[in-house]
C-alpha positions in Angstrom: 47.2 -41.9 -10.8 45.7 -41.6 -14.6 43.1 -39.2 -15.0 39.8 -40.0 -17.0 37.0 -38.1 -18.0 34.5 -40.1 -16.2 32.9 -38.4 -13.4 34.7 -39.3 -10.2 34.7 -38.2 -6.7 38.3 -38.3 -4.7 39.0 -39.4 -1.8 41.6 -38.9 0.6 41.9 -42.8 1.7 40.9 -44.9 -1.6 40.5 -44.8 -4.9 38.0 -42.9 -6.6 34.7 -43.9 -7.0 32.8 -43.0 -10.3 29.0 -41.6 -9.9 26.2 -43.0 -12.2 24.6 -40.2 -14.0 21.2 -39.9 -13.8 19.2 -41.2 -16.6 18.2 -38.5 -19.0 15.6 -41.4 -21.1 12.5 -40.6 -22.1 9.7 -40.0 -19.3 7.6 -43.3 -18.5 4.1 -43.5 -20.6 1.8 -42.6 -17.0 4.1 -39.3 -16.6 3.1 -37.9 -20.6 -0.5 -39.4 -20.3 -3.1 -36.9 -19.3 -5.9 -37.6 -16.9 -9.5 -36.9 -18.1 -11.8 -34.2 -17.1 -14.5 -36.7 -16.2 -11.7 -38.9 -13.8 -10.5 -35.4 -12.4 -13.6 -34.2 -11.7 -14.5 -37.7 -10.1 -11.7 -37.8 -8.0 -12.5 -34.2 -6.5 -16.0 -34.2 -6.1 -16.2 -34.4 -2.5 -14.1 -30.3 -2.7 -16.3 -30.0 -5.9 -19.1 -30.3 -3.6 -17.9 -28.2 -0.7 -16.9 -25.5 -3.2 -20.7 -25.3 -4.6 -22.7 -23.0 -1.6 -19.5 -20.4 -2.0 -19.6 -20.4 -5.7 -23.7 -20.1 -5.8 -23.5 -17.3 -3.5 -21.1 -15.3 -5.5 -22.7 -16.4 -9.2 -26.2 -14.5 -7.6 -25.2 -11.6 -5.0 -22.2 -10.8 -7.0 -22.1 -11.6 -10.8 -25.7 -11.8 -11.6 -26.5 -8.2 -10.7 -23.5 -7.2 -12.6 -26.2 -6.9 -15.8 -28.2 -4.6 -14.0 -25.5 -2.1 -14.9 -27.2 -1.6 -18.0 -29.7 1.0 -16.6 -26.6 3.5 -16.3 -26.8 3.5 -20.7 -31.1 3.5 -20.4 -34.1 6.1 -19.1 -34.6 3.6 -17.0 -38.4 3.1 -15.4 -39.0 0.4 -12.9 -42.3 0.1 -14.3 -41.6 -1.0 -17.8 -38.4 -2.7 -16.7 -35.2 -3.7 -18.5 -36.8 -4.1 -22.1 -38.9 -1.4 -22.8 -36.3 1.5 -21.1 -35.4 3.8 -23.7 -31.7 3.6 -24.4 -29.8 7.1 -23.8 -26.0 6.1 -24.2 -23.7 8.2 -22.0 -26.5 11.2 -20.9 -26.7 9.7 -17.6 -22.8 10.4 -17.3 -23.1 13.8 -18.7 -25.7 14.3 -15.9 -23.4 13.0 -13.4 -20.4 15.6 -14.8 -22.8 18.7 -14.2 -24.1 17.6 -10.6 -22.0 19.1 -7.9 -23.5 16.9 -5.3 -21.9 14.3 -7.1 -18.3 15.6 -7.3 -18.4 16.6 -3.9 -18.9 13.2 -2.9 -16.0 12.2 -5.1 -13.8 14.7 -3.4 -15.3 13.2 -0.1 -14.6 9.7 -1.1 -11.0 10.4 -2.3 -10.0 12.4 0.6 -11.2 9.4 3.0 -9.4 7.0 0.9 -6.5 8.7 1.5 -6.3 9.3 5.1 -7.4 5.2 5.2 -4.7 4.5 3.2 -2.0 6.8 4.8 -3.3 6.0 8.6 -4.9 2.5 8.5 -3.2 0.2 6.3 0.0 0.4 8.5 -2.1 0.1 11.5 -2.3 -3.9 11.4 1.5 -4.0 10.1 2.5 -2.5 13.1 0.6 -4.0 15.8 1.2 -7.3 14.0 5.2 -6.8 14.7 4.3 -5.6 18.3 2.5 -9.1 19.0 4.7 -11.2 17.4 7.3 -9.8 19.5 5.8 -11.1 22.5 7.5 -14.0 24.3 5.0 -15.4 26.3 2.6 -17.5 23.7 -0.7 -16.8 26.5 0.2 -13.0 26.9 0.3 -12.7 23.2 -3.4 -14.9 22.3 -4.9 -12.6 25.1 -4.1 -9.5 23.4 -4.8 -10.9 20.3 -8.3 -11.9 21.6 -8.9 -8.3 22.8 -7.3 -6.6 19.8 -10.5 -8.9 17.8 -13.4 -7.9 19.5 -14.0 -4.7 18.1 -14.2 -6.3 14.5 -17.7 -8.2 15.7 -19.1 -4.8 17.0 -21.8 -3.4 14.8 -21.1 0.1 13.4 -24.4 1.6 15.1 -22.5 0.9 18.6 -19.1 1.4 17.4 -20.5 5.2 16.6 -22.2 5.4 19.6 -19.9 4.4 21.7 -17.1 7.5 19.9 -20.4 10.1 20.4 -20.4 9.3 24.5 -16.7 10.1 24.1 -16.4 12.7 21.7 -19.5 14.2 21.3 -21.2 17.5 23.2 -22.2 15.5 26.6 -19.5 12.9 26.3 -16.5 11.9 28.5 -14.3 14.1 27.1 -16.1 17.1 27.1 -16.7 16.4 30.6 -13.2 16.8 31.8 -13.1 19.8 30.1 -15.9 21.2 31.5 -15.4 20.6 35.3 -11.4 21.8 34.7 -13.3 25.2 33.3 -11.8 24.4 29.7 -13.8 25.4 26.9 -15.6 22.1 25.1 -15.8 20.8 21.4 -18.3 18.7 19.7 -15.9 16.6 17.9 -18.4 14.3 16.6 -20.9 17.4 15.0 -17.7 18.8 13.6 -17.3 18.9 9.7 -14.0 19.5 10.1 -12.9 16.7 12.5 -15.4 14.3 10.6 -12.8 12.6 8.3 -10.4 12.0 11.0 -13.0 11.0 13.2 -14.1 7.9 10.9 -10.2 7.0 10.2 -9.9 6.6 13.9 -13.8 4.6 14.2 -12.2 2.1 10.8 -8.5 2.0 12.8 -10.5 1.2 16.6 -12.7 -1.7 15.0 -10.3 -3.7 12.1 -7.0 -3.1 13.2 -6.9 -6.3 15.0 -8.5 -8.3 12.6 -6.0 -7.2 10.0 -3.3 -8.4 12.0 -4.2 -12.1 11.2 -2.5 -12.1 7.5 0.2 -10.5 8.8 0.5 -12.9 11.9 0.5 -15.6 10.0 3.4 -13.9 7.2 5.2 -13.8 10.1 5.3 -17.5 11.7 6.9 -18.4 8.7 9.8 -16.2 8.5 13.1 -18.7 9.2 14.4 -17.8 12.8 18.2 -18.6 11.4 18.2 -15.5 9.7 17.6 -13.3 12.8 20.2 -15.7 14.0 22.8 -15.0 11.3 21.4 -11.2 11.6 22.0 -11.4 15.4 25.7 -12.5 15.2 26.5 -9.9 12.4 25.4 -7.7 14.6 22.3 -6.0 14.2 19.8 -5.1 16.8 16.1 -5.2 17.2 15.9 -2.9 14.7 18.1 -3.6 12.5 16.4 -7.6 12.4 13.2 -5.6 11.5 14.3 -3.6 8.8 16.2 -6.3 7.3 14.6 -10.0 8.0 11.5 -8.8 9.4 10.0 -6.5 6.5 11.6 -8.1 3.8 10.4 -11.5 4.4 7.0 -10.0 4.4 7.3 -7.6 1.3 5.0 -9.9 -0.7 2.0 -10.5 1.6 2.5 -6.9 2.0 2.2 -5.8 -1.5 -0.6 -7.8 -2.3 -2.5 -6.5 0.9 -2.2 -3.5 -0.9 -3.0 -3.9 -4.4 -6.2 -5.6 -2.9 -6.8 -2.8 -0.3 -6.1 -0.1 -3.6 -9.0 -1.8 -5.5 -11.1 -1.3 -2.8 -10.2 1.9 -2.0 -13.4 4.0 -2.6 -15.5 2.1 -0.5 -15.1 3.9 2.5 -18.0 2.4 4.6 -21.5 2.9 3.7 -23.1 2.2 7.2 -20.5 4.0 8.8 -21.2 7.2 7.2 -24.8 6.7 7.0 -25.4 6.7 10.6 -23.2 9.9 11.2 -24.7 12.0 7.7 -27.3 13.8 10.3 -24.8 15.0 12.6 -22.5 16.6 10.3 -24.3 17.2 6.9 -24.3 15.9 3.3 -21.3 18.6 2.7 -19.0 17.0 4.7 -20.0 13.3 4.8 -21.6 11.8 1.7 -19.2 9.6 -0.1 -20.2 7.8 -3.9 -22.0 5.3 -1.5 -24.1 7.2 0.1 -24.7 9.5 -2.7 -25.7 6.2 -4.7 -28.4 5.6 -1.8 -29.5 9.0 -1.2 -30.0 9.5 -5.6 -31.0 6.3 -6.4 -33.2 4.6 -4.0 -34.5 7.6 -2.3 -35.2 10.3 -4.9 -35.1 7.9 -7.5 -32.7 8.7 -10.4 -32.3 5.0 -11.0 -30.1 5.7 -14.5 -27.7 8.2 -13.0 -27.1 6.5 -9.9 -26.1 3.5 -11.7 -23.8 5.4 -13.7 -22.0 5.8 -10.6 -21.5 3.1 -9.2 -20.3 1.4 -12.5 -18.0 4.3 -13.0 -16.7 3.7 -9.6 -16.2 -0.3 -10.5 -14.3 0.9 -13.4 -11.8 3.2 -11.2 -11.3 0.2 -9.0 -10.3 -2.0 -11.7 -8.2 0.5 -13.5 -6.8 0.4 -9.4 -5.8 -2.9 -9.2 -4.1 -3.2 -13.0 -2.0 -0.1 -12.2 -1.2 -1.5 -8.3 -0.4 -4.5 -9.9 1.5 -4.0 -12.8 3.7 -1.5 -9.9 3.7 -5.2 -7.3 5.5 -6.8 -11.0 8.1 -3.8 -11.1 9.2 -5.0 -7.8 9.6 -8.4 -8.8 6.7 -9.7 -6.7 3.4 -11.9 -8.1 0.3 -9.7 -7.0 -2.8 -10.4 -7.7 -2.3 -12.0 -11.3 0.8 -13.0 -13.2 1.9 -11.5 -16.2 
């Protein structure tokens, strides 16, 4: 049999057949023609109309208020407004730098942020892995419904529930008192406050945080588990070498978003418990802005504190996104 330079597909029982190469000619004219913007808007008009309420909400309640950050550089007086208030440059930031209450709020915010990042962030992932391991679909749905419920409970009820359990007259102290042991009022102890706040966040929002992780776990190819089992991997081996790498991109994305919001540690939750432990243990940046600005009338310095918090959050998102790119993940935005 003679050899030829054409692409041939040899067979065992017949002559070689020539395989036609795909055409590499110019792309059709309709593939190169751009669809006009007016046509695209008309084709997508239904989806655009559905987006209008959400876009309007973001513009009115998120982007328009950003213009108010100008008062951070003014000696703002509400009765004269933005246009006639005196420009003072970075004087308000210098005032914050010399304010010990501001640095106390910064310290408490950072400590609570670290606590919640270390203790709360892995909790939804761990719960999602446990729920995903349940073989019975009905049991899984029942457990999901139970763990989702605390998310819809207001912080007033959550704090009240913890007070009834951990407070001076709560169930725990009642049990200790009944058995002649020393009691402790955890809810009014400043040393325990940050752990209590983190525990409240874990109890309330862990179930809700599992939604995205469960959606990611569903997309993991079951063939990978079968291949790992054939290779001798046990449950922990399949978890470490199949499950976690498969949801790494989702985990890193959520971590990046969490770092951007890490300085927002719960305004309403802390405000409700501020009187019990005092401002020294409970004041964070959000409560500092409220009491310093709304209550005491120091609008400009409070706006400066809020602006500083926003800038730090943006920097954290940028840094975390660069770290995600270093691990080969897309992050929030591409390079």
